[in-house]
C-alpha positions as a LaTeX table, in Angstrom:
\begin{tabular}{lrrr}
\hline
Residue & $x$ (\AA) & $y$ (\AA) & $z$ (\AA) \\
\hline
Met1 & 0.11 & 0.05 & 0.17 \\
Leu2 & 1.48 & 3.60 & $-1.47$ \\
Val3 & $-0.41$ & 6.04 & 0.74 \\
Leu4 & 0.95 & 10.38 & $-0.62$ \\
Ala5 & $-0.10$ & 13.19 & 0.96 \\
Ile6 & 0.67 & 15.82 & $-0.23$ \\
His7 & $-0.97$ & 19.53 & 2.02 \\
Gly8 & $-0.62$ & 22.51 & 0.39 \\
Ser9 & $-2.47$ & 25.92 & $-0.43$ \\
Leu10 & $-5.39$ & 23.76 & $-1.76$ \\
Arg11 & $-4.97$ & 21.50 & 1.47 \\
Val12 & $-5.11$ & 17.97 & $-1.30$ \\
Ala13 & $-5.68$ & 14.65 & 0.78 \\
Glu14 & $-4.23$ & 11.49 & 0.74 \\
Ala15 & $-4.43$ & 9.30 & $-2.13$ \\
Cys16 & $-4.44$ & 5.67 & $-1.12$ \\
Ala17 & $-3.29$ & 2.83 & $-3.55$ \\
Ala18 & $-5.16$ & 0.67 & $-1.61$ \\
Gly19 & $-8.47$ & 1.03 & $-2.66$ \\
Ala20 & $-9.61$ & 4.14 & $-1.25$ \\
Pro21 & $-10.69$ & 7.05 & $-3.11$ \\
Ala22 & $-8.21$ & 9.37 & $-4.35$ \\
Asp23 & $-10.43$ & 12.34 & $-3.17$ \\
Thr24 & $-11.08$ & 11.09 & 0.45 \\
Ala25 & $-10.23$ & 13.19 & 2.97 \\
Ala26 & $-7.11$ & 11.76 & 4.74 \\
His27 & $-8.03$ & 14.65 & 8.01 \\
Gly28 & $-11.79$ & 13.75 & 8.41 \\
Ser29 & $-14.53$ & 13.71 & 6.54 \\
Ser30 & $-15.26$ & 17.72 & 6.40 \\
Ala31 & $-14.69$ & 19.47 & 3.71 \\
Thr32 & $-14.62$ & 23.06 & 3.03 \\
Ala33 & $-18.13$ & 23.87 & 1.51 \\
Val34 & $-17.71$ & 25.32 & $-2.12$ \\
Pro35 & $-20.94$ & 27.96 & $-2.98$ \\
Pro36 & $-23.03$ & 26.60 & $-5.96$ \\
Ala37 & $-22.40$ & 28.85 & $-8.83$ \\
Gly38 & $-24.54$ & 31.69 & $-9.49$ \\
Ala39 & $-24.10$ & 32.40 & $-5.79$ \\
Pro40 & $-23.81$ & 35.55 & $-4.98$ \\
Ser41 & $-19.84$ & 36.41 & $-3.08$ \\
Ser42 & $-19.88$ & 37.66 & 0.60 \\
Ala43 & $-16.96$ & 39.51 & $-0.93$ \\
Pro44 & $-17.70$ & 42.82 & $-2.31$ \\
Pro45 & $-16.26$ & 43.57 & $-5.78$ \\
Ala46 & $-12.63$ & 44.10 & $-6.15$ \\
Thr47 & $-12.89$ & 48.62 & $-7.03$ \\
Pro48 & $-9.65$ & 50.18 & $-8.83$ \\
Trp49 & $-8.47$ & 51.50 & $-5.84$ \\
Gln50 & $-8.36$ & 48.70 & $-4.09$ \\
Lys51 & $-5.77$ & 46.12 & $-5.83$ \\
Pro52 & $-3.09$ & 45.31 & $-3.80$ \\
His53 & $-0.54$ & 46.70 & $-6.16$ \\
Asp54 & $-1.78$ & 50.38 & $-5.96$ \\
Pro55 & 0.59 & 51.51 & $-3.10$ \\
Asp56 & 2.86 & 50.94 & $-5.25$ \\
Leu57 & 1.84 & 52.58 & $-8.22$ \\
Leu58 & 1.61 & 55.60 & $-5.99$ \\
Leu59 & 5.06 & 55.33 & $-4.67$ \\
Gly60 & 6.51 & 55.27 & $-8.43$ \\
Ala61 & 4.62 & 57.77 & $-8.96$ \\
Val62 & 5.56 & 59.97 & $-6.35$ \\
Ala63 & 9.16 & 58.75 & $-6.86$ \\
Ala64 & 8.83 & 59.78 & $-10.78$ \\
Gly65 & 6.87 & 63.08 & $-9.73$ \\
Thr66 & 10.29 & 63.68 & $-6.60$ \\
Phe67 & 13.17 & 63.04 & $-9.42$ \\
Ala68 & 11.64 & 65.05 & $-12.20$ \\
Leu69 & 11.60 & 68.03 & $-9.79$ \\
Ala70 & 14.62 & 67.44 & $-8.54$ \\
Ala71 & 16.04 & 67.23 & $-11.90$ \\
Ser72 & 14.85 & 70.22 & $-13.28$ \\
Gln73 & 16.52 & 71.68 & $-9.71$ \\
Asp74 & 20.07 & 69.86 & $-9.52$ \\
Leu75 & 22.00 & 73.32 & $-9.58$ \\
Glu76 & 19.61 & 75.21 & $-7.17$ \\
Ile77 & 19.16 & 72.40 & $-4.66$ \\
Thr78 & 22.88 & 71.73 & $-4.39$ \\
Arg79 & 23.64 & 75.21 & $-4.35$ \\
Arg80 & 21.15 & 76.01 & $-1.18$ \\
Ile81 & 22.29 & 72.78 & 0.51 \\
Arg82 & 25.88 & 73.89 & 0.22 \\
Glu83 & 25.04 & 76.79 & 1.48 \\
Ser84 & 22.92 & 76.06 & 4.41 \\
Ser85 & 25.33 & 73.89 & 5.82 \\
Ser86 & 28.58 & 75.19 & 5.54 \\
Ser87 & 30.40 & 74.20 & 9.02 \\
Pro88 & 32.75 & 71.52 & 10.08 \\
Ala89 & 30.29 & 70.45 & 12.13 \\
Ala90 & 28.02 & 69.46 & 8.60 \\
Asp91 & 30.79 & 67.91 & 7.35 \\
Asp92 & 31.18 & 65.55 & 10.23 \\
Ala93 & 27.75 & 64.72 & 9.96 \\
Ala94 & 27.92 & 63.93 & 6.79 \\
His95 & 30.88 & 61.99 & 7.24 \\
Ala96 & 29.11 & 60.15 & 9.60 \\
Phe97 & 25.87 & 59.61 & 7.83 \\
Arg98 & 28.05 & 58.33 & 4.81 \\
Gln99 & 29.00 & 55.25 & 6.60 \\
Leu100 & 25.12 & 54.26 & 6.67 \\
Gly101 & 25.16 & 53.52 & 2.93 \\
Asp102 & 28.81 & 52.44 & 2.53 \\
Pro103 & 28.64 & 48.36 & 1.43 \\
Val104 & 31.43 & 47.65 & 2.81 \\
Val105 & 30.70 & 49.10 & 6.84 \\
Leu106 & 27.12 & 47.17 & 5.83 \\
Gly107 & 29.13 & 44.31 & 4.85 \\
Val108 & 30.89 & 43.90 & 7.70 \\
Ala109 & 28.04 & 44.75 & 10.45 \\
Leu110 & 25.84 & 41.52 & 9.23 \\
Ala111 & 28.55 & 39.16 & 8.40 \\
Gly112 & 29.31 & 39.58 & 12.60 \\
Thr113 & 25.48 & 39.42 & 12.86 \\
Trp114 & 25.57 & 36.43 & 11.12 \\
Gly115 & 28.64 & 34.91 & 12.64 \\
Ala116 & 26.32 & 35.84 & 16.03 \\
Ala117 & 23.71 & 34.21 & 15.21 \\
Arg118 & 25.52 & 31.02 & 13.88 \\
Leu119 & 27.26 & 30.54 & 17.01 \\
Ser120 & 24.11 & 31.11 & 19.23 \\
His121 & 22.22 & 28.45 & 17.10 \\
Ala122 & 19.59 & 31.47 & 16.38 \\
Pro123 & 18.72 & 29.67 & 12.79 \\
Gly124 & 16.21 & 32.52 & 11.80 \\
Leu125 & 18.33 & 35.50 & 12.66 \\
Glu126 & 20.90 & 33.53 & 10.82 \\
Arg127 & 18.73 & 33.40 & 7.67 \\
Ala128 & 17.55 & 36.98 & 8.14 \\
Thr129 & 21.08 & 38.57 & 7.94 \\
Val130 & 21.71 & 36.57 & 4.43 \\
Arg131 & 18.53 & 37.59 & 3.15 \\
Ile132 & 18.97 & 40.79 & 3.84 \\
Gly133 & 23.17 & 40.93 & 2.82 \\
Val134 & 21.31 & 39.91 & $-0.40$ \\
Ser135 & 18.26 & 41.95 & $-0.72$ \\
Ile136 & 21.43 & 44.98 & $-0.73$ \\
Ala137 & 23.94 & 43.21 & $-3.14$ \\
Val138 & 21.01 & 42.88 & $-6.07$ \\
Pro139 & 20.28 & 46.65 & $-6.36$ \\
Ser140 & 23.65 & 47.48 & $-5.89$ \\
Val141 & 24.13 & 45.68 & $-8.96$ \\
Val142 & 21.48 & 47.18 & $-10.72$ \\
Cys143 & 23.02 & 50.72 & $-9.64$ \\
Leu144 & 26.65 & 49.70 & $-10.56$ \\
Val145 & 25.51 & 48.56 & $-14.14$ \\
Ala146 & 23.07 & 51.54 & $-14.26$ \\
Lys147 & 26.53 & 54.20 & $-13.42$ \\
Glu148 & 28.71 & 52.55 & $-16.02$ \\
Val149 & 25.69 & 52.92 & $-18.64$ \\
Ile150 & 24.59 & 56.10 & $-18.11$ \\
Gly151 & 28.29 & 57.91 & $-17.63$ \\
Arg152 & 26.57 & 61.19 & $-15.40$ \\
Glu153 & 29.86 & 63.33 & $-14.12$ \\
Arg154 & 29.51 & 64.06 & $-10.35$ \\
Pro155 & 28.67 & 67.60 & $-9.55$ \\
Asn156 & 32.69 & 67.96 & $-8.50$ \\
Gln157 & 33.27 & 67.41 & $-11.87$ \\
Ser158 & 30.97 & 69.27 & $-13.82$ \\
Pro159 & 29.72 & 72.15 & $-11.37$ \\
Asp160 & 27.53 & 74.12 & $-14.06$ \\
Asp161 & 26.38 & 71.53 & $-16.27$ \\
Ala162 & 23.90 & 69.18 & $-13.96$ \\
Trp163 & 23.28 & 66.65 & $-17.11$ \\
Lys164 & 27.40 & 66.15 & $-18.69$ \\
Leu165 & 26.53 & 62.48 & $-20.07$ \\
Glu166 & 29.02 & 60.26 & $-20.97$ \\
Pro167 & 27.86 & 56.92 & $-21.30$ \\
Phe168 & 29.91 & 53.83 & $-20.65$ \\
Thr169 & 32.67 & 56.48 & $-19.79$ \\
Gly170 & 33.20 & 55.26 & $-15.73$ \\
Asp171 & 31.39 & 58.76 & $-14.75$ \\
Pro172 & 29.47 & 57.10 & $-11.52$ \\
Ser173 & 27.31 & 59.86 & $-10.32$ \\
Phe174 & 23.97 & 58.63 & $-11.47$ \\
Pro175 & 22.31 & 56.86 & $-9.54$ \\
Ser176 & 23.81 & 57.57 & $-6.07$ \\
Glu177 & 24.82 & 53.82 & $-4.51$ \\
His178 & 25.44 & 54.73 & $-1.20$ \\
Thr179 & 22.05 & 55.75 & $-0.87$ \\
Thr180 & 20.77 & 52.93 & $-3.37$ \\
Val181 & 22.43 & 50.85 & $-0.54$ \\
Ala182 & 21.21 & 52.85 & 2.43 \\
Phe183 & 17.07 & 52.37 & 1.40 \\
Ala184 & 17.53 & 48.66 & 0.51 \\
Ala185 & 19.26 & 48.44 & 3.81 \\
Ala186 & 16.10 & 50.07 & 5.79 \\
Ala187 & 13.38 & 47.82 & 3.43 \\
Ala188 & 15.25 & 44.74 & 3.86 \\
Leu189 & 14.78 & 45.96 & 7.97 \\
Asp190 & 11.67 & 46.91 & 7.68 \\
Arg191 & 10.18 & 44.20 & 6.10 \\
Glu192 & 12.42 & 41.39 & 8.82 \\
Thr193 & 11.61 & 42.79 & 11.92 \\
Thr194 & 8.26 & 43.87 & 13.43 \\
Ala195 & 8.83 & 46.46 & 15.76 \\
Pro196 & 6.96 & 49.81 & 14.98 \\
Trp197 & 10.11 & 51.89 & 15.35 \\
Val198 & 11.96 & 50.67 & 13.07 \\
Pro199 & 10.91 & 51.70 & 10.15 \\
Trp200 & 11.12 & 55.53 & 12.01 \\
Val201 & 14.84 & 55.25 & 12.21 \\
Ala202 & 16.10 & 53.14 & 9.12 \\
Tyr203 & 14.19 & 55.78 & 6.18 \\
Pro204 & 15.08 & 59.02 & 7.67 \\
Ala205 & 18.72 & 57.35 & 8.28 \\
Ala206 & 18.62 & 56.47 & 4.87 \\
Ala207 & 17.52 & 59.86 & 3.90 \\
Ala208 & 20.14 & 61.29 & 5.70 \\
Cys209 & 23.08 & 59.18 & 3.71 \\
Gly210 & 21.92 & 60.54 & 0.95 \\
Trp211 & 21.33 & 64.02 & 1.96 \\
Ser212 & 25.37 & 63.67 & 2.46 \\
Arg213 & 26.18 & 62.71 & $-0.94$ \\
Val214 & 24.34 & 66.36 & $-2.53$ \\
His215 & 26.58 & 68.10 & 0.64 \\
Asp216 & 30.06 & 66.37 & $-0.49$ \\
Leu217 & 29.01 & 67.06 & $-4.01$ \\
Glu218 & 29.73 & 63.12 & $-4.66$ \\
His219 & 25.85 & 62.95 & $-6.26$ \\
Trp220 & 23.08 & 65.49 & $-7.65$ \\
Pro221 & 20.08 & 65.34 & $-5.90$ \\
Ser222 & 17.96 & 63.04 & $-8.71$ \\
Asp223 & 20.74 & 61.17 & $-8.55$ \\
Val224 & 19.84 & 60.35 & $-4.47$ \\
Val225 & 16.48 & 60.71 & $-5.90$ \\
Ala226 & 16.99 & 57.59 & $-8.14$ \\
Gly227 & 18.90 & 55.67 & $-5.64$ \\
Ala228 & 16.30 & 55.75 & $-3.09$ \\
Ala229 & 13.90 & 54.69 & $-5.25$ \\
Leu230 & 16.12 & 51.94 & $-6.68$ \\
Gly231 & 17.10 & 51.11 & $-3.52$ \\
Tyr232 & 13.80 & 50.67 & $-1.66$ \\
Trp233 & 11.94 & 48.60 & $-4.57$ \\
Gly234 & 14.75 & 46.34 & $-5.25$ \\
Gly235 & 15.55 & 45.57 & $-1.24$ \\
Arg236 & 12.26 & 45.43 & $-0.73$ \\
Met237 & 11.04 & 42.70 & $-3.53$ \\
Thr238 & 14.63 & 40.50 & $-3.10$ \\
Asp239 & 13.99 & 40.25 & 0.37 \\
Asp240 & 9.75 & 39.42 & $-0.03$ \\
Phe241 & 11.28 & 37.04 & $-2.85$ \\
Leu242 & 13.61 & 35.11 & $-0.41$ \\
Arg243 & 11.30 & 35.35 & 2.66 \\
Arg244 & 8.58 & 33.00 & $-0.10$ \\
Arg245 & 11.12 & 31.16 & $-1.18$ \\
Asp246 & 12.85 & 29.72 & 2.11 \\
Ala247 & 9.01 & 29.65 & 4.00 \\
Arg248 & 8.86 & 27.30 & 0.88 \\
Gln249 & 11.95 & 24.61 & 1.51 \\
His250 & 11.37 & 25.15 & 5.33 \\
Arg251 & 7.80 & 24.20 & 5.08 \\
Leu252 & 8.68 & 20.87 & 3.59 \\
Ala253 & 8.76 & 17.59 & 4.95 \\
Val254 & 9.18 & 14.13 & 3.70 \\
Trp255 & 8.14 & 10.12 & 5.86 \\
Ile256 & 8.54 & 6.67 & 4.91 \\
Ala257 & 7.48 & 4.54 & 7.04 \\
Pro258 & 7.36 & 0.82 & 6.53 \\
Arg259 & 3.87 & $-0.69$ & 6.21 \\
Arg260 & 2.47 & $-4.09$ & 5.42 \\
Gly261 & 2.66 & $-5.29$ & 2.55 \\
Gly262 & 4.28 & $-1.79$ & 1.07 \\
Ala263 & 5.49 & 1.17 & 2.48 \\
Val264 & 3.77 & 4.85 & 3.23 \\
Leu265 & 5.28 & 8.05 & 1.58 \\
Arg266 & 3.61 & 11.32 & 3.03 \\
Ile267 & 5.12 & 14.47 & 1.86 \\
Thr268 & 3.62 & 17.99 & 4.01 \\
Gly269 & 4.36 & 21.09 & 2.72 \\
Val270 & 3.52 & 24.51 & 2.05 \\
Phe271 & 3.00 & 25.89 & $-1.93$ \\
\hline
\end{tabular}
């Protein structure tokens, strides 16, 4: 006798090769009630503004509008930021905030967290640390490719021309890698934690990193806006994908038990 049981999103019941009907429920005789054809649904119909991806569309529209505004005022915004923060204290703050988007600094911090989780036998924290690291790396790679292709000069290279582009020359202004890394880390941390204070700290810290890049004349404001959007969406989407993958991997189990005249194979998982 061979019994194959797969519990997925539809909770497929056991199928018995020893003569039991394939559609017999393995965990009791009750079955989920299915409303008859034509019966009115209890849930109201979805309206266009209730679609699950509408928040992303709204944020995308806001990001596009912010980028267009920053791009049209890059020279003026840069000048105002420099004038309002031309002091030793501002220089020190910019140096500190810049570290929040440094891939090396974050890499060392994540490696230390992963090692501590490994030694303390905390597999949940260990996997979360890996997911955050990958969620930072993916948009960072996209950012580096975009830099190479676009070839926009930094403010300290062409202070009077905000849109001097020389594609494939390696000019690394657009988009801002530090801002991409900072917002990717903030988005991944926001996804991996449940503490309500995390987004209120992570995203302002990432924004401060972006400010530091304009203050240091390393990036134009539109570079920072583009980096923030890339880091936020790239980090969030990557972390969501990895969490779904880990959930499938860690909620799949297989048992094989001997039975008279054969064996029982049971597979339990969530798909």
